[in-house]
Every structure is written in structure tokens, then in C-alpha cells.
N, C-alpha and C positions, 0 to 999 in steps of 0.2 A: 259452416263455420260454427264453432261452439259459442255458447252464450257468455262464456267467461271473457273478460277483457284480456288483451294480449299482454303477456308479462314482459316487462322491459329487461333486456339482457344487461348484465353488468359490463362496465367499460373494459375491464381487464381481469386477469387472473387474481390480482390482489383483492379487487372488489368482490369477486365471486367467493373467495375464501372468507372475506369479511361477512358476507351474507350467511354462509354456512355456520360460522363459528359464533355468531351473535346469539345471545339468549342464555338460558340456564344449561345445566349439564345434560338434560334430556334432549335428544334430537327432536326438533320441531319442524313443521312444514309451514312455509310462508303461504298465506292464503290471499288470493286476490278477491276482494268483495265483488258481488254482482250488482249491477244496476237494475232496479225493479222496472218491469214493464207495466203497461196499462192493464193487462190481464193477469198480472201477478207472476208471470213466467220470468225466468232469468234471461236477461239479454241486454243489449245496448239500448239506451233511452231513445236514440234517434229512430229505432224501429217502431217504437210505440207511438210517439207523438210527432214524428216527422221533423225533428230538429236537425240542423245541419251537422252538428258534431256533438260527441259525447265527452269532450275534454273537461267539462265542468261537472261531470257526474262523479260518482264515488269511484276513486281509482285505488291503486295499490298503495298501501301505507306501510311504513317501516314499523309502526307500532303494533301491527297485527301479526303476531307470531303464534300460530296455533300449536299447542303441544301435540306431539305424536302419540303420547300415551293417553288413552281415553279413560272414562270413569270405570271403576271396577265392576259395577253392575249396570245393566241397561234397563232396569225397571222404571216404574213411574211412582214416585220421583226417583231419578237416577241418583247413584251415590255421588259423593262429593267429587266434583271434577278437579283435574289438575290445572293449576293456573298457568297461563302463558306468561311470556316475558316481554317487556317493552324494549324499545330500541336504545342503543347507546347514544348518549347526547354528544354533541360536537361533530367533528369531522370523522365520522366512523368509517366512511368509505375510502378515505385517503390513507395510504400506507404511512405508518409512523416511521420516524427516523430510527435507524438501527442503533441499539445501545450495546456496544461491545467495546472491549479494551484493545482490540486489534487496530493496527495502523490503517489497514485497508478500508475498514468500515467506520472510522472515527467520524467522518463527515461524508454524507452521500454526494455532496456537490464536488468533491475532489475528483471523482471519476469523470464528471463532465468537464472539469478543467483540463484533465489529461487528454480527453478526446478533442477538445478545441485546440490544444497545443499540437496534437498530431496532425489535425486537418490543415492547419495554417501555421507554418513556422514563423511567419512575420507578425502574428497577432500580438497585441499588447494588452496585458491585463491591468486594469486600473483600479479594481476593487477586489481585494483578496482577504481583507481583514476579517470579514464575516465568516470565513472558513475556520478561523481559530475559535472553536467552540469549547464549552466545558468538557465534552466527551474527548476532543482531541487533546486538551490539556491533561486530562486524566491518563490517556494512553501514553502521552509523552512522559508523564511522571513515572509510570511503570516501565518505561523503556530505559530509564537511567540506571547507572551502576549503583546498587544499593549500599555498597561498602566504600564509596568514593569519599575522599576527604572533604570536609565542609569548607565553605568559602568564608568571606569576612563576616557573614551573619552568624556563623557557628551552627547553622541548622543542618542536621543530618537527615538522611532519607527516612529513617524510622521515626524521628520526631515529627517530621512533616506529615507523615501518614496518619498521625492521630488528628482527627478532625479534618480529614482530607477534603470532604465535600465543601465545608465552609471555606477552607483556605482557597480551593480552586475557584469557588464562586466569587470570592473577593478579588483574586488575581484576574479572572476573566473580566470583571467590571472595570478594574483599573486599566487593563489593556485597551478596552473599547472606549473608555472615557478619555484616554490620552494622558492619564495621570501616572501611568507606570513608568518608573525610572530604574534603569539597570544599575546595580551596585558595582563599585570598583572590584576588580579581581584581586584575590590574595596572592602575593608573590611567594613562590617557593623555589628552592634551588635543588637541582638533581645532580649528583656527582657523575662525572663522565669517566671513561676508562683512562684517559690521559691525565687525570688529576684536576681538570677544570670542572666548572659547574655550569649547568644549563638552566636558564630561568624558565619557570613554568607559572602560568596564571591560572588560578583556580577560581572559577565563577561561583556566585551564590546559587543556592538550589533553585530558587524561583527563576533566576536568569537561565539556568540550564533547561528548565521546563519550557520557557518561552522560546528559547533558541531551538529546541527540539521540535516544537510545534510549527514554528516558521519554516524550519528545514523540511518538514513533512509536506507543507503546502508547496514550497518552491520545487521540491523534487518531482512533483507531479508535472511541472512545466519543463524542467531541464533534465529529467531522467533519461530521455532519449539521447541527449547530447553528451551526458557525462556518465553513462551506464558503465559500471565497473571501476569508477574512479572515486577517490576521496580528495577533498580540497584542503590544502595546507596554506595557512597565512604566515608570512614571514617578512622580514626586513633585511635588506642588504647592508653592506658596510657603510653606505652613505645615508642610511635611514629611510630609504624608499620602500614603501609598502607594496607587496605583490602577493598574488594568489596563484599557486601552481597546482596542477593536477597530478595525483599519484595513484598508481594501481593499488586497489584494495588488497591487503596482505592475505586475507583469507581466500579471496578468489584466485590469487596467484598460486597459493598452496594447493587449492583444489585442482587447478590445471596441471600442476607438477605431479600430483599424485595420480591423475589419470594417465599422464604420459609414462610415468613409472610402471603402472600396471600393463600398459601396452608394450613397453620395452621387454618386460618379462615374458609376455606371450610370444614376442618375436625374437626370442633369444637365439634360436638356431637358424634363423633366416639369413640369407646372404647379406653381407655388410652393405653392399650397394643398394639393395632394396630397403633396408632399414634406414640408411642414411638419407635416401630420397624422401621417404615418408616423414622422418623426423624433421628434415629441413623444411618441408612444406608446412607442417604443423607449427613450427617455431616462427616461420616467416609470416604466416597469417596472424599469429598472436602478437608478434612484435610490430607488425604494420598497424594494428589497431592501437596498441599501447605506446607507440613511439612518439610521445608528445613532449614538448619542451618541459624540462624540469623532472622528467621521469626516468632519467638515465640510470639512477641507482637501482630502481626496481627491475629495469631491463637487464642489468648486469647480474642481479641476484637470480633472475629467472634463467638466464643462460648458464650460469654457474651450476645451479641445481640440476638442470637437465643434463648437462655434460657429465656431472658426477654420477648420476644414475646410469647413463649409458656406459660410462667407463666400468661401473660395477657389474653390469650385465655382460659386457664383453669379456671381462676377466674371469667370469664364471661359466663360460661356454664349455670349457674342458679343463682337465688337470694341467695342461701345458699353457693354457691361455693366460694365466697370471704372469708367466715369464715372457710370453710372446708379445703381449700388448704393453709395451713400454710407453713412457710418457712421450717420447719423441714420435712414436707411431700414432699414438692417440691424438696428439696435437695436429698431425698431418690430416687425419681423418676428420677432425672437428673443423678445420679450416676448409676442407674440401666440401663438406656437406651442410654445415650449419651457417646461418646468415650472420653477418657482422652487426654490431650495434650502430645503428644510424637513426637519427631523429628525422622522421619523414614528414611530420606535421609541422606547419609553420607556427610561429608565435601568435598568440591570440590578438595582439595589437596589429600585427601584419595581416592576419586574416580579416580583421575588421576593416582595415584600410582598403583591402581588395574588394570586400563586399560593399562597402559604403565609400566610394571614392569622393574626395572633396572637389 
């Protein structure tokens, strides 16, 4: 066994990388000092004077980084040597938090929250506010629409960006101290096609930032249950508040475009074969998205798919445009395509079944 002390291996790849990168720009080699023996040879002290352990001898130190580049001349005296570098103070071996504007890496703890929610569907999270970090607030700010109308505070996105670091630090402190208060929304009216007007509430910019950050944290928990849906808050005629799920428009458009491309490839296949395939695809999509309150999106999806299939059928040949009349198309649609049926129960009914009183 060599006289050098055994070098302690790093705990993980991050520590190994920290050992390699610490120091100046020249690559250096970490040297483990040798414990002197009685006869001056290098070796462990217990070999020289019979002690039980060498744990108190000279061990490996982070401050000893020997430069890989030696002196220019090896004469006596040698030329001026290159200085080594000391260790980084603080927790140099622990990986630092990722500093990026992306949602995925705004907080390293959010990944563990998602893993815990996946492992146990019944787990209850009692402390999530610490995940609202300055990095997450910054990512939430850059996720907002930069040309949106200002709220009651009159603050635009461009104005808030000036001195953003100080503004977000103040907002983060108020959120965690409990002194943050949401401002009232500014009421705006949007004209409708029938001449009526629809009310719209425009939140203040800081409220949008906080809402986006909280949504990011909660999506890590509920993303598996509400994947592909957006949530709409509304009131009925009696003033009762409710939240309904609605299929995201961009995801529905992406699915329709994929079906459209497949229909073009299957243009000259038999109608029976295309109808069976299309019915299976639509039935699977609608079974997932057929939730209470989502009937409008289901109708839009079915209308778009039938329109594309009609367009493909009428382009099969020169006579197909006259052959495929609306009466014949309607019969084929009814034969192969599923009807609009809400297959999922209401959230209140599902809760009563899961947690009976």
C-alpha cells in the first residue's frame, strides 16, 4: 500500500465537478499531504510510533491546491513558482440553486413536490409558500403578456421592468411577511356580436405576477389531474360561484391539425377503414375531455374534424364533389363518429363518492 493517505471520494457528480473547477484558470492537481514517519519516510504515523489511528494526522485539506504548471527553470534557486489557489469559502461542495428564467427550474423544490404528489394522491401539502422565490417571481413576470392593458395601478409591463430586481425583492418580502394585499380589478366592458357587453376584470401587474407564481406551484400538484385543461371562474344567474374545466384551445387545435394531416394521407383508403380509425381517435379524445362544462369545446372539436373529413372526401376524384352530398355525409358521420356525451361526473358528485359522509 502506498504511503499516501487514501483520498476521499466526492459524494456525487456535483461535488466531483466542484473539486475540478475550483481554483484559478490553470488546471491544478489536488495534493494529499504525507504524514512524516520516524525515519523521515512518507507513510502513516501509526506505522512509526504504534498509534492506533492516524485520524489526527495531517489529512487532505481543501486549501492545498498545487498548480499543474511548475517553475520555468529548475535550477538552484528555481525561477519564480506559480502560486496555487485557496478553496472557496462557504458551502462550496453543495450545488447552488439554478438561476434561470424558465418555469421548470425556477425552484428546485418544485420537482420534489411533483414527485410527492405522484407517489401519493392523498398527500396534503401544508407549507408551499417558501416555493414562491424571487427567481419564480421573475420567471412569472416574464411569462406575462407584455402588451396587456394596465390595472387600477396604471403600471405597464415596460414600466415595471425598470428596477425589476428591487421591485421583486420588495414584492417577495411583502408576500412572505403577510403584508401583501391584492388590489381591486379594473372593470372593462367588451362588446359582443349580439350588441351586448361582457364584463372583464383587469388585475394589477403585481397581482398578475403573484397569481402566475402561485399557479406554477399548484400546477406541480394538480397537473396530473388537470392536464390539458384550463380553469374558468364564473357565476350563474343566481350569483353562485363555480369553477369549470375547459380544454385548452391550442392543444385542441394541435390535435385537429394532426387528424387533418392523417386524413390527407388516408384520402384514397376505403371509407369503412377511415371511418373506423377516425371514430377510434375521436372517441379516445372525447372520453378524456368530456367533463362537465366542456360541451362547447367538444362541439368545436367534432365540427372541425367533420369539416376536414368532408373536405378530403370531396377531393377524392372529380366526381366526388357531386357524389358526397350533405345527406350522404351526415349518414356517414352518424355511422362512424361518436356523439357528444359527458362521461365524467360533476366534481361535487365525484367528491361525495370518494368521501362518503
